C-alpha positions in Angstrom: -21.5 2.5 -5.9 -18.6 5.1 -5.4 -17.5 7.7 -8.2 -13.8 6.9 -9.6 -12.2 10.2 -10.4 -9.0 10.7 -12.5 -6.1 12.9 -11.9 -3.7 13.8 -15.0 0.1 13.8 -13.3 3.0 16.5 -14.1 4.1 13.5 -16.0 0.9 12.1 -18.0 -0.1 9.3 -16.0 -3.8 9.0 -15.1 -4.3 7.8 -11.6 -8.2 7.0 -10.6 -9.2 7.6 -7.1 -12.2 7.7 -5.3 -13.4 9.6 -2.0 -15.9 8.7 1.0 -17.2 10.2 3.9 -18.3 13.9 4.6 -15.8 16.5 3.0 -15.9 18.5 6.7 -13.9 14.9 8.2 -10.0 14.9 8.2 -9.0 13.0 5.2 -7.1 9.8 5.4 -5.3 8.2 2.5 -5.1 4.6 2.0 -2.6 3.3 -0.7 -2.4 -0.4 -1.3 -0.3 -3.5 -2.1 1.6 -4.0 -5.2 -0.8 -6.0 -7.6 -3.8 -5.2 -6.1 -6.7 -1.6 -7.0 -8.1 0.4 -4.2 -10.7 -2.1 -3.9 -8.6 -3.9 -1.2 -9.5 -1.6 1.3 -13.6 -2.7 0.6 -14.4 -3.8 3.8 -13.0 -1.3 5.8 -14.6 1.7 4.1 -17.8 1.7 5.7 -16.3 2.3 9.3 -13.7 4.5 8.1 -15.7 7.1 6.2 -17.6 7.5 9.7 -14.2 9.2 11.2 -12.7 10.0 7.8 -12.9 11.8 4.8 -11.3 9.0 3.1 -9.0 9.0 -0.2 -7.9 5.7 -1.8 -6.3 5.3 -5.1 -5.1 3.2 -7.7 -0.9 3.3 -8.1 -0.1 3.7 -11.5 0.2 0.6 -13.4 -2.2 -0.8 -11.4 -6.7 -0.9 -11.2 -8.5 1.8 -13.8 -5.3 4.0 -13.8 -2.9 4.5 -16.7 0.4 1.9 -17.3 3.4 4.6 -17.9 6.3 2.6 -19.2 8.4 1.5 -16.7 10.3 1.1 -14.6 9.2 2.8 -11.9 11.0 4.7 -8.7 9.5 4.7 -5.8 9.8 8.7 -5.4 7.8 9.0 -8.9 4.9 6.9 -7.0 5.0 9.2 -3.7 4.9 12.1 -5.8 1.8 11.0 -7.1 0.2 11.4 -3.7 1.6 14.3 -3.3 -0.1 15.7 -6.7 -3.0 14.1 -5.8 -3.5 15.6 -2.6 -2.6 19.1 -4.1 -4.9 18.7 -7.1 -8.1 18.1 -4.0 -6.6 21.1 -2.3 -5.8 18.7 1.0 -2.6 20.6 2.9 -2.2 17.4 5.0 -3.6 14.1 5.5 -3.7 10.8 7.6 -1.4 8.3 5.5 -2.0 4.5 5.9 0.1 2.0 3.5 -0.1 -1.5 3.2 3.1 -3.2 1.3 4.3 -1.4 -1.2 1.5 1.1 -0.1 3.6 1.6 3.3 7.3 2.0 1.1 5.2 5.4 -0.2 4.1 6.1 3.1 7.9 6.1 4.4 9.2 7.8 1.6 6.3 10.7 2.3 7.6 10.4 6.3 11.2 11.0 5.3 10.9 13.8 2.2 7.3 15.2 2.4 6.4 15.2 6.4 4.9 18.8 6.2 1.9 16.8 4.3 1.4 14.2 7.2 -0.7 14.2 10.0 -0.4 10.3 11.7 1.4 7.8 9.5 0.0 4.0 9.5 2.7 1.5 7.7 1.4 -1.9 7.6 3.2 -5.4 6.6 5.7 -3.3 4.7 9.4 -3.0 4.5 12.5 -0.4 4.4 14.2 -2.6 1.8 13.7 -5.9 0.5 17.2 -6.9 -1.2 19.3 -8.0 -2.4 18.2 -5.5 -5.3 19.4 -8.7 -7.7 16.5 -11.2 -6.3 14.1 -8.6 -8.3 15.7 -9.4 -11.6 14.6 -12.8 -12.5 10.5 -12.5 -11.3 10.8 -8.8 -13.4 12.1 -10.8 -16.3 9.5 -13.7 -15.8 6.3 -12.0 -15.5 7.3 -9.8 -18.5 7.5 -12.7 -20.4 4.8 -15.1 -19.3 2.1 -16.0 -21.5 -0.8 -14.7 -18.9 -0.4 -13.6 -14.8 -2.0 -17.2 -13.8 1.5 -18.4 -12.4 2.3 -14.6 -11.0 -1.3 -14.8 -9.3 -1.0 -18.2 -7.7 2.9 -16.8 -6.2 1.3 -13.8 -5.3 -1.9 -15.6 -2.8 0.6 -17.7 -1.3 2.4 -15.3 0.2 -0.6 -13.2 1.0 -3.0 -15.8 2.8 -3.0 -18.5 5.1 -2.8 -22.5 3.9 -6.4 -22.5 5.6 -7.5 -19.6 3.4 -6.4 -21.4 0.2 -7.2 -24.9 0.8 -11.1 -24.3 -0.2 -13.4 -21.9 -2.1 -13.2 -18.5 -0.3 -14.9 -15.8 -2.5 -12.1 -13.1 0.0 -9.3 -15.2 -1.9 -11.1 -14.9 -5.3 -11.6 -11.6 -5.3 -7.7 -10.8 -4.9 -7.1 -13.7 -7.2 -9.1 -11.2 -9.9 -7.3 -8.2 -9.1 -3.8 -10.1 -9.7 -4.6 -11.4 -12.9 -6.0 -8.1 -14.2 -3.1 -6.4 -13.6 -1.0 -5.0 -16.1 2.1 -7.0 -15.9 4.1 -4.1 -17.1 2.6 -2.1 -14.2 3.9 -4.8 -11.9 7.3 -5.1 -13.3 7.3 -1.4 -13.1 6.5 -1.2 -9.6 8.4 -4.2 -8.8 11.6 -1.9 -10.1 10.8 0.7 -7.8 10.8 -2.1 -4.6 14.1 -3.0 -6.1 16.0 0.0 -5.8 14.8 1.1 -2.7 16.5 1.2 0.4 15.4 3.3 3.2 17.0 1.7 6.3 19.3 4.8 6.6 16.9 7.5 6.7 14.0 6.3 8.7 15.3 8.4 12.0 14.0 11.4 9.7 10.4 10.6 10.1 9.4 12.4 12.8 5.2 12.5 12.3 3.4 9.9 14.7 3.5 7.0 13.2 2.2 3.2 14.3 3.7 0.3 12.8 1.7 -2.9 11.9 3.1 -6.0 11.3 2.2 -9.7 10.4 4.0 -12.3 12.2 3.4 -15.4 9.9 4.5 -12.6 6.7 6.9 -14.2 4.1 7.0 -10.9 2.2 7.6 -8.5 4.3 9.3 -10.1 7.8 7.8 -8.9 11.1 11.5 -8.4 11.8 11.3 -5.5 9.2 8.6 -4.2 10.8 9.8 -4.1 14.0 13.2 -2.6 12.9 10.9 0.4 10.7 9.4 0.9 14.6 12.7 0.6 15.9 14.5 3.2 13.5 11.1 5.8 13.7 11.3 7.6 17.3 8.4 7.2 19.4 7.0 4.7 17.1 4.6 1.9 17.9 4.3 -1.2 17.0 1.8 -3.7 16.4 2.3 -7.3 15.5 -0.7 -9.3 14.7 -1.0 -13.1 13.8 -1.4 -12.6 9.9 0.5 -13.2 6.8 0.8 -10.5 4.3 -2.6 -8.8 4.3 -3.3 -7.8 7.6 -6.6 -5.9 6.6 -8.1 -8.6 5.3 -7.4 -11.9 7.3 -7.7 -10.1 10.7 -10.3 -7.4 9.8 -11.8 -6.1 13.5 -8.2 -6.0 14.9 -6.7 -4.1 12.0 -9.6 -1.7 11.9 -9.3 -1.7 15.9 -6.1 -0.3 15.8 -6.3 2.2 12.8 -9.3 3.8 14.6 -7.5 3.8 18.1 -4.3 5.6 16.8 -6.0 7.8 14.3 -7.4 11.0 15.7 -10.7 11.8 14.2 -10.3 15.7 14.9 
């Protein structure tokens, strides 16, 4: 089992991270969906670490990272990545973010392009408004007795019905992640999504970018991915026949697209 390390950020949060692959390889940062941990990438690590030094982490409020008081901002979530790169003396890295991780990737592409090489934005949006629609879910998760209802809603939004109608160890693993997610971490992260609108800034992204969208995604619609790809100069677009977690539902096609896009040296 890989070792989990911890970074203390400039504002006192503890960020859990893991490294896989040889130290002399190009670095690839993986950034997770809200409600998940760095283990959402487990199925890709063996293949990716053959080509890259893979750095994955639990966003603040998730997994083994600490749960600072919210609300969080996208800028703070993104600075956590910059501080992690600084602590590990990584000047530049490829970045692959899915969902909330994709929002972080967009922010980095806009505000810290000097830290990025290639950028992959998967199943994500530049804007998920109007902002008021987030207030009720945030209040509900903070007041709920447990995370069971929230977990059930997430799973319906993440996976096709065929994966939910019978026992499935993959779905079970993500259910476990959701049930153990701290409600304050989830609510804090939802606030970051609520307060984000990068649509007018996407054209500032100059790094080579691949956008992966899910044809049947009901969270970050395929049209959102299409808009991102159309707004970033020379961005490539791939639409997979998936719902939200494209790396889980279509792992072979997802991995093939990532490896084809990223230079290993």
